[in-house]
DRENPA-3360 file (N, C-alpha, C; in nm, 2 decimals, always signed):
BEGIN
1 = MPRLRTRR = -1.57/-1.10/-2.14/-1.48/-1.00/-2.08/-1.45/-1.04/-1.94 ~ -1.32/-1.03/-1.90/-1.28/-1.07/-1.77/-1.35/-0.99/-1.66 ~ -1.38/-1.05/-1.55/-1.45/-0.98/-1.44/-1.36/-0.97/-1.32 ~ -1.38/-0.86/-1.25/-1.31/-0.85/-1.12/-1.41/-0.88/-1.01 ~ -1.37/-0.97/-0.92/-1.46/-1.00/-0.81/-1.37/-0.98/-0.69 ~ -1.42/-0.90/-0.60/-1.35/-0.89/-0.47/-1.45/-0.94/-0.36 ~ -1.39/-1.01/-0.27/-1.47/-1.07/-0.16/-1.41/-1.02/-0.03 ~ -1.49/-1.03/+0.07/-1.44/-0.99/+0.21/-1.32/-1.07/+0.25;
9 = FPIRPAAS = -1.33/-1.20/+0.25/-1.22/-1.29/+0.28/-1.26/-1.43/+0.28 ~ -1.28/-1.49/+0.16/-1.33/-1.62/+0.16/-1.23/-1.72/+0.20 ~ -1.27/-1.84/+0.24/-1.17/-1.94/+0.28/-1.13/-2.01/+0.15 ~ -1.02/-1.97/+0.10/-0.97/-2.02/-0.03/-0.82/-2.05/-0.01 ~ -0.76/-2.13/-0.10/-0.62/-2.16/-0.08/-0.53/-2.04/-0.07 ~ -0.55/-1.94/-0.16/-0.47/-1.82/-0.15/-0.49/-1.74/-0.02 ~ -0.61/-1.73/+0.02/-0.64/-1.66/+0.14/-0.58/-1.72/+0.26 ~ -0.57/-1.85/+0.26/-0.51/-1.92/+0.38/-0.37/-1.89/+0.40;
17 = ATMPQRVR = -0.30/-1.85/+0.29/-0.16/-1.82/+0.30/-0.13/-1.68/+0.36 ~ -0.24/-1.60/+0.38/-0.22/-1.46/+0.43/-0.25/-1.44/+0.57 ~ -0.31/-1.54/+0.63/-0.35/-1.54/+0.78/-0.30/-1.67/+0.84 ~ -0.27/-1.67/+0.97/-0.23/-1.79/+1.04/-0.35/-1.88/+1.07 ~ -0.41/-1.93/+0.96/-0.52/-2.02/+0.97/-0.46/-2.16/+0.99 ~ -0.54/-2.25/+1.06/-0.50/-2.39/+1.08/-0.62/-2.47/+1.05 ~ -0.60/-2.60/+1.01/-0.71/-2.69/+0.99/-0.68/-2.81/+1.09 ~ -0.78/-2.86/+1.15/-0.77/-2.98/+1.23/-0.83/-3.09/+1.15;
25 = TLGPDGTR = -0.77/-3.21/+1.16/-0.82/-3.32/+1.08/-0.84/-3.44/+1.17 ~ -0.91/-3.54/+1.12/-0.94/-3.66/+1.19/-0.92/-3.77/+1.09 ~ -0.84/-3.87/+1.12/-0.82/-3.98/+1.03/-0.79/-4.11/+1.11 ~ -0.75/-4.22/+1.04/-0.73/-4.35/+1.10/-0.62/-4.34/+1.21 ~ -0.53/-4.25/+1.20/-0.42/-4.23/+1.29/-0.45/-4.13/+1.40 ~ -0.57/-4.08/+1.41/-0.61/-3.98/+1.51/-0.62/-3.84/+1.45 ~ -0.60/-3.74/+1.54/-0.62/-3.60/+1.50/-0.48/-3.54/+1.48 ~ -0.48/-3.43/+1.40/-0.36/-3.35/+1.38/-0.40/-3.21/+1.33;
33 = TIAAGDLF = -0.31/-3.12/+1.35/-0.33/-2.98/+1.31/-0.23/-2.95/+1.20 ~ -0.28/-2.89/+1.09/-0.20/-2.85/+0.98/-0.21/-2.70/+0.95 ~ -0.10/-2.63/+0.94/-0.11/-2.49/+0.90/-0.18/-2.48/+0.76 ~ -0.27/-2.39/+0.75/-0.35/-2.39/+0.62/-0.26/-2.37/+0.50 ~ -0.16/-2.29/+0.52/-0.07/-2.27/+0.41/+0.01/-2.39/+0.36 ~ +0.02/-2.49/+0.45/+0.08/-2.62/+0.42/-0.01/-2.72/+0.37 ~ -0.14/-2.69/+0.37/-0.24/-2.79/+0.33/-0.24/-2.82/+0.18 ~ -0.22/-2.71/+0.11/-0.23/-2.72/-0.04/-0.09/-2.75/-0.10;
41 = RGYFETAL = -0.08/-2.86/-0.17/+0.05/-2.90/-0.22/+0.06/-2.88/-0.37 ~ -0.05/-2.87/-0.44/-0.05/-2.86/-0.58/-0.19/-2.86/-0.63 ~ -0.20/-2.86/-0.77/-0.34/-2.87/-0.82/-0.41/-2.99/-0.77 ~ -0.52/-2.97/-0.71/-0.61/-3.08/-0.66/-0.53/-3.18/-0.57 ~ -0.43/-3.13/-0.50/-0.35/-3.21/-0.41/-0.33/-3.14/-0.28 ~ -0.36/-3.22/-0.17/-0.35/-3.16/-0.04/-0.26/-3.25/+0.05 ~ -0.23/-3.21/+0.17/-0.15/-3.28/+0.26/-0.23/-3.39/+0.34 ~ -0.36/-3.40/+0.31/-0.44/-3.50/+0.38/-0.40/-3.64/+0.35;
49 = APGELITH = -0.40/-3.72/+0.45/-0.36/-3.87/+0.43/-0.49/-3.94/+0.39 ~ -0.47/-4.06/+0.33/-0.59/-4.13/+0.29/-0.68/-4.16/+0.41 ~ -0.81/-4.13/+0.39/-0.91/-4.15/+0.50/-0.91/-4.04/+0.60 ~ -0.84/-3.93/+0.58/-0.84/-3.82/+0.67/-0.93/-3.71/+0.62 ~ -1.01/-3.65/+0.72/-1.11/-3.55/+0.69/-1.07/-3.42/+0.77 ~ -1.11/-3.31/+0.71/-1.10/-3.18/+0.79/-1.22/-3.17/+0.88 ~ -1.19/-3.15/+1.00/-1.30/-3.14/+1.10/-1.32/-2.99/+1.15 ~ -1.22/-2.91/+1.14/-1.23/-2.77/+1.19/-1.14/-2.69/+1.10;
57 = IELPVLPE = -1.18/-2.56/+1.09/-1.09/-2.46/+1.03/-1.08/-2.35/+1.13 ~ -0.96/-2.32/+1.18/-0.94/-2.22/+1.29/-0.90/-2.09/+1.22 ~ -0.98/-1.99/+1.23/-0.95/-1.86/+1.17/-0.91/-1.76/+1.28 ~ -0.81/-1.68/+1.26/-0.77/-1.59/+1.36/-0.87/-1.47/+1.37 ~ -0.88/-1.41/+1.49/-0.95/-1.29/+1.50/-0.87/-1.18/+1.45 ~ -0.92/-1.10/+1.35/-0.84/-1.00/+1.29/-0.83/-0.88/+1.39 ~ -0.71/-0.82/+1.39/-0.69/-0.70/+1.48/-0.77/-0.59/+1.43 ~ -0.79/-0.49/+1.51/-0.86/-0.37/+1.47/-0.78/-0.30/+1.36;
65 = RCGAAFAE = -0.85/-0.24/+1.27/-0.79/-0.17/+1.15/-0.71/-0.26/+1.06 ~ -0.77/-0.38/+1.05/-0.71/-0.48/+0.96/-0.82/-0.50/+0.85 ~ -0.78/-0.50/+0.73/-0.87/-0.52/+0.62/-0.81/-0.63/+0.53 ~ -0.90/-0.71/+0.47/-0.86/-0.82/+0.39/-0.95/-0.82/+0.26 ~ -0.89/-0.87/+0.15/-0.97/-0.87/+0.03/-0.91/-0.98/-0.06 ~ -0.99/-1.02/-0.16/-0.96/-1.13/-0.26/-1.00/-1.08/-0.39 ~ -0.91/-1.08/-0.49/-0.95/-1.04/-0.63/-0.90/-1.15/-0.72 ~ -0.98/-1.18/-0.82/-0.94/-1.28/-0.92/-0.99/-1.24/-1.06;
73 = LTRRADDF = -0.92/-1.29/-1.15/-0.95/-1.27/-1.29/-1.01/-1.41/-1.34 ~ -1.13/-1.40/-1.39/-1.20/-1.52/-1.45/-1.26/-1.49/-1.58 ~ -1.27/-1.58/-1.66/-1.34/-1.56/-1.79/-1.49/-1.57/-1.78 ~ -1.54/-1.66/-1.70/-1.68/-1.68/-1.68/-1.71/-1.69/-1.52 ~ -1.83/-1.66/-1.49/-1.86/-1.67/-1.34/-1.84/-1.81/-1.30 ~ -1.78/-1.82/-1.18/-1.75/-1.95/-1.11/-1.65/-2.04/-1.19 ~ -1.57/-1.98/-1.28/-1.47/-2.05/-1.35/-1.34/-2.05/-1.27 ~ -1.25/-2.13/-1.30/-1.12/-2.12/-1.24/-1.05/-1.99/-1.27;
81 = ASVAAAAA = -0.98/-1.94/-1.17/-0.91/-1.81/-1.19/-0.79/-1.82/-1.28 ~ -0.77/-1.72/-1.36/-0.64/-1.71/-1.44/-0.53/-1.65/-1.35 ~ -0.57/-1.56/-1.26/-0.49/-1.50/-1.17/-0.57/-1.47/-1.04 ~ -0.52/-1.49/-0.92/-0.59/-1.45/-0.80/-0.49/-1.40/-0.70 ~ -0.54/-1.31/-0.62/-0.46/-1.25/-0.51/-0.55/-1.23/-0.39 ~ -0.49/-1.26/-0.27/-0.55/-1.24/-0.14/-0.46/-1.15/-0.06 ~ -0.52/-1.04/-0.01/-0.43/-0.95/+0.06/-0.49/-0.92/+0.20 ~ -0.41/-0.89/+0.29/-0.45/-0.84/+0.43/-0.35/-0.73/+0.47;
89 = MTLSADGI = -0.41/-0.63/+0.53/-0.33/-0.51/+0.57/-0.38/-0.46/+0.70 ~ -0.29/-0.43/+0.79/-0.32/-0.37/+0.92/-0.26/-0.24/+0.93 ~ -0.33/-0.14/+0.98/-0.29/+0.00/+0.99/-0.29/+0.04/+1.14 ~ -0.19/+0.12/+1.18/-0.20/+0.18/+1.31/-0.30/+0.29/+1.31 ~ -0.32/+0.35/+1.43/-0.43/+0.45/+1.44/-0.39/+0.57/+1.35 ~ -0.27/+0.60/+1.33/-0.23/+0.71/+1.24/-0.21/+0.68/+1.10 ~ -0.26/+0.55/+1.06/-0.26/+0.52/+0.92/-0.13/+0.46/+0.86 ~ -0.03/+0.42/+0.96/+0.09/+0.36/+0.91/+0.07/+0.21/+0.90;
97 = CSDARLAV = +0.12/+0.15/+0.80/+0.10/+0.00/+0.78/+0.19/-0.07/+0.88 ~ +0.13/-0.15/+0.96/+0.21/-0.23/+1.06/+0.22/-0.38/+1.01 ~ +0.14/-0.42/+0.92/+0.15/-0.55/+0.86/+0.09/-0.56/+0.72 ~ +0.15/-0.62/+0.63/+0.09/-0.64/+0.50/+0.12/-0.78/+0.45 ~ +0.02/-0.85/+0.41/+0.04/-0.99/+0.36/-0.03/-1.01/+0.22 ~ +0.03/-1.09/+0.14/-0.02/-1.11/+0.01/+0.01/-1.25/-0.04 ~ -0.09/-1.32/-0.09/-0.07/-1.45/-0.15/-0.13/-1.45/-0.29 ~ -0.07/-1.52/-0.38/-0.13/-1.53/-0.51/-0.15/-1.68/-0.55;
105 = AAVAHRPL = -0.24/-1.69/-0.64/-0.28/-1.83/-0.69/-0.31/-1.83/-0.84 ~ -0.31/-1.95/-0.89/-0.34/-1.97/-1.03/-0.22/-1.94/-1.12 ~ -0.11/-1.90/-1.07/+0.01/-1.87/-1.15/+0.12/-1.97/-1.12 ~ +0.10/-2.06/-1.03/+0.19/-2.17/-0.99/+0.11/-2.29/-0.95 ~ +0.18/-2.40/-0.92/+0.11/-2.52/-0.88/+0.04/-2.52/-0.75 ~ +0.07/-2.42/-0.67/+0.01/-2.40/-0.54/+0.01/-2.26/-0.50 ~ -0.08/-2.22/-0.41/-0.08/-2.07/-0.37/+0.06/-2.04/-0.31 ~ +0.10/-1.91/-0.34/+0.23/-1.87/-0.30/+0.21/-1.75/-0.20;
113 = DVSGGIAT = +0.28/-1.76/-0.09/+0.29/-1.64/+0.00/+0.40/-1.55/-0.05 ~ +0.36/-1.44/-0.10/+0.46/-1.34/-0.16/+0.46/-1.21/-0.07 ~ +0.43/-1.23/+0.06/+0.43/-1.11/+0.15/+0.57/-1.04/+0.15 ~ +0.68/-1.12/+0.14/+0.81/-1.05/+0.13/+0.82/-0.95/+0.02 ~ +0.75/-0.98/-0.09/+0.76/-0.89/-0.20/+0.69/-0.76/-0.18 ~ +0.61/-0.74/-0.08/+0.54/-0.62/-0.06/+0.58/-0.56/+0.08 ~ +0.69/-0.61/+0.14/+0.74/-0.56/+0.27/+0.76/-0.41/+0.27 ~ +0.79/-0.35/+0.15/+0.81/-0.21/+0.15/+0.70/-0.12/+0.20;
121 = LIGGRPTD = +0.58/-0.18/+0.20/+0.46/-0.11/+0.25/+0.46/-0.09/+0.40 ~ +0.53/-0.18/+0.47/+0.53/-0.18/+0.62/+0.61/-0.06/+0.66 ~ +0.56/+0.01/+0.76/+0.63/+0.12/+0.81/+0.60/+0.26/+0.75 ~ +0.52/+0.25/+0.64/+0.48/+0.38/+0.57/+0.33/+0.39/+0.56 ~ +0.29/+0.50/+0.51/+0.15/+0.52/+0.49/+0.12/+0.48/+0.34 ~ +0.05/+0.36/+0.33/+0.02/+0.31/+0.19/-0.06/+0.41/+0.11 ~ -0.01/+0.42/-0.02/-0.08/+0.51/-0.12/-0.10/+0.42/-0.24 ~ -0.18/+0.48/-0.34/-0.19/+0.41/-0.46/-0.06/+0.39/-0.53;
129 = ASIATAAR = +0.03/+0.49/-0.52/+0.16/+0.48/-0.58/+0.25/+0.37/-0.52 ~ +0.25/+0.37/-0.38/+0.33/+0.27/-0.31/+0.28/+0.13/-0.33 ~ +0.15/+0.12/-0.34/+0.09/-0.02/-0.37/+0.13/-0.06/-0.51 ~ +0.11/+0.03/-0.61/+0.15/-0.01/-0.74/+0.29/-0.05/-0.76 ~ +0.38/+0.02/-0.69/+0.52/-0.01/-0.69/+0.55/-0.15/-0.63 ~ +0.49/-0.17/-0.51/+0.51/-0.30/-0.44/+0.45/-0.41/-0.53 ~ +0.33/-0.40/-0.59/+0.27/-0.50/-0.67/+0.36/-0.53/-0.79 ~ +0.42/-0.43/-0.85/+0.50/-0.45/-0.97/+0.63/-0.52/-0.93;
137 = AMAADVEI = +0.69/-0.49/-0.82/+0.81/-0.56/-0.78/+0.78/-0.70/-0.74 ~ +0.67/-0.73/-0.67/+0.63/-0.86/-0.63/+0.61/-0.95/-0.76 ~ +0.53/-0.89/-0.86/+0.50/-0.97/-0.98/+0.63/-1.00/-1.06 ~ +0.72/-0.91/-1.05/+0.85/-0.94/-1.13/+0.93/-1.05/-1.07 ~ +0.91/-1.08/-0.94/+0.99/-1.19/-0.87/+0.92/-1.32/-0.87 ~ +0.79/-1.33/-0.90/+0.72/-1.46/-0.90/+0.76/-1.55/-1.02 ~ +0.79/-1.67/-0.99/+0.82/-1.77/-1.09/+0.68/-1.83/-1.14 ~ +0.64/-1.79/-1.25/+0.51/-1.82/-1.30/+0.52/-1.95/-1.38;
145 = TLTAHGSR = +0.43/-2.04/-1.35/+0.41/-2.17/-1.42/+0.33/-2.15/-1.55 ~ +0.38/-2.18/-1.66/+0.30/-2.16/-1.79/+0.17/-2.24/-1.79 ~ +0.06/-2.18/-1.81/-0.07/-2.25/-1.82/-0.14/-2.21/-1.95 ~ -0.26/-2.26/-1.97/-0.34/-2.22/-2.08/-0.40/-2.08/-2.07 ~ -0.38/-2.01/-1.96/-0.44/-1.88/-1.94/-0.37/-1.77/-2.01 ~ -0.26/-1.79/-2.07/-0.19/-1.69/-2.14/-0.04/-1.70/-2.12 ~ +0.03/-1.61/-2.18/+0.18/-1.62/-2.17/+0.22/-1.58/-2.03 ~ +0.34/-1.60/-2.00/+0.40/-1.56/-1.87/+0.39/-1.41/-1.85;
153 = EYQRRMLE = +0.42/-1.34/-1.96/+0.41/-1.19/-1.96/+0.27/-1.14/-1.92 ~ +0.17/-1.20/-1.99/+0.03/-1.17/-1.96/+0.00/-1.20/-1.82 ~ +0.03/-1.32/-1.77/+0.00/-1.35/-1.63/+0.07/-1.26/-1.53 ~ +0.19/-1.23/-1.56/+0.27/-1.14/-1.47/+0.20/-1.00/-1.46 ~ +0.16/-0.95/-1.58/+0.10/-0.82/-1.58/-0.04/-0.83/-1.51 ~ -0.12/-0.93/-1.53/-0.24/-0.95/-1.46/-0.22/-0.97/-1.31 ~ -0.12/-1.04/-1.27/-0.08/-1.06/-1.13/-0.06/-0.92/-1.07 ~ +0.02/-0.84/-1.13/+0.05/-0.70/-1.08/-0.08/-0.63/-1.06;
161 = VFAGRALR = -0.17/-0.63/-1.16/-0.30/-0.55/-1.16/-0.39/-0.61/-1.04 ~ -0.41/-0.74/-1.04/-0.50/-0.79/-0.94/-0.44/-0.79/-0.80 ~ -0.31/-0.80/-0.78/-0.25/-0.79/-0.65/-0.27/-0.64/-0.60 ~ -0.25/-0.55/-0.69/-0.28/-0.41/-0.66/-0.42/-0.38/-0.62 ~ -0.51/-0.44/-0.69/-0.66/-0.43/-0.66/-0.69/-0.49/-0.52 ~ -0.64/-0.61/-0.49/-0.66/-0.67/-0.36/-0.60/-0.59/-0.25 ~ -0.48/-0.54/-0.27/-0.41/-0.45/-0.17/-0.49/-0.32/-0.14 ~ -0.53/-0.26/-0.25/-0.61/-0.13/-0.23/-0.74/-0.16/-0.16;
169 = AALARAGG = -0.81/-0.27/-0.19/-0.93/-0.30/-0.12/-0.91/-0.34/+0.02 ~ -0.80/-0.41/+0.05/-0.76/-0.44/+0.19/-0.73/-0.31/+0.27 ~ -0.66/-0.22/+0.20/-0.63/-0.09/+0.26/-0.76/-0.01/+0.30 ~ -0.85/-0.01/+0.20/-0.98/+0.06/+0.23/-1.05/+0.00/+0.34 ~ -1.05/-0.13/+0.35/-1.13/-0.20/+0.46/-1.06/-0.18/+0.59 ~ -0.93/-0.15/+0.59/-0.86/-0.13/+0.71/-0.88/+0.01/+0.76 ~ -0.94/+0.09/+0.68/-0.97/+0.23/+0.72/-0.87/+0.33/+0.65 ~ -0.79/+0.29/+0.56/-0.70/+0.38/+0.49/-0.78/+0.47/+0.40;
177 = SDARSAA = -0.72/+0.59/+0.38/-0.79/+0.70/+0.31/-0.75/+0.71/+0.16 ~ -0.63/+0.66/+0.12/-0.58/+0.68/-0.01/-0.60/+0.56/-0.10 ~ -0.72/+0.50/-0.09/-0.75/+0.38/-0.17/-0.87/+0.41/-0.26 ~ -0.86/+0.51/-0.35/-0.98/+0.55/-0.43/-1.03/+0.44/-0.51 ~ -0.95/+0.35/-0.57/-1.00/+0.25/-0.66/-1.02/+0.12/-0.60 ~ -1.03/+0.11/-0.46/-1.06/-0.02/-0.40/-1.20/-0.06/-0.44 ~ -1.21/-0.19/-0.46/-1.34/-0.24/-0.50/-1.42/-0.30/-0.38;
% end
């Protein structure tokens, strides 16, 4: 049976697309800094040059009332995900969403920053209904690469479900009150 795993905010390819993380590298040509979202180019492919190693991962300090979460669908523990979503949400003191970010993985050749697809959450008070609507709209717009994990329709539906779960968990961790089903 598929499992839902939510994590605080692991350093994973999808998570790197939701926050302004950077990696510093050292190689034969010296040091350089790469935006974490640009590090991953495809399955098992990175922007690292031959002989180059990652020496540092720079993580931003999250603002107050910012929550982040990761949710993935796997068939077995520690298996590759069929669908994965990393979300981050920041709320003002009165519960209004001031920033919402979402990245998805395992549905394309590289993690995708789909924050634009959930922009409707910004400026309002996120609810289960508004999150479900945003997740549905985002999933409808993602160009899914066909894999052995199921049909495009199945992956699109699971993307909607797991993006919604990650967003609700991020909302709850940010201090939002209408996230009953957050994991």
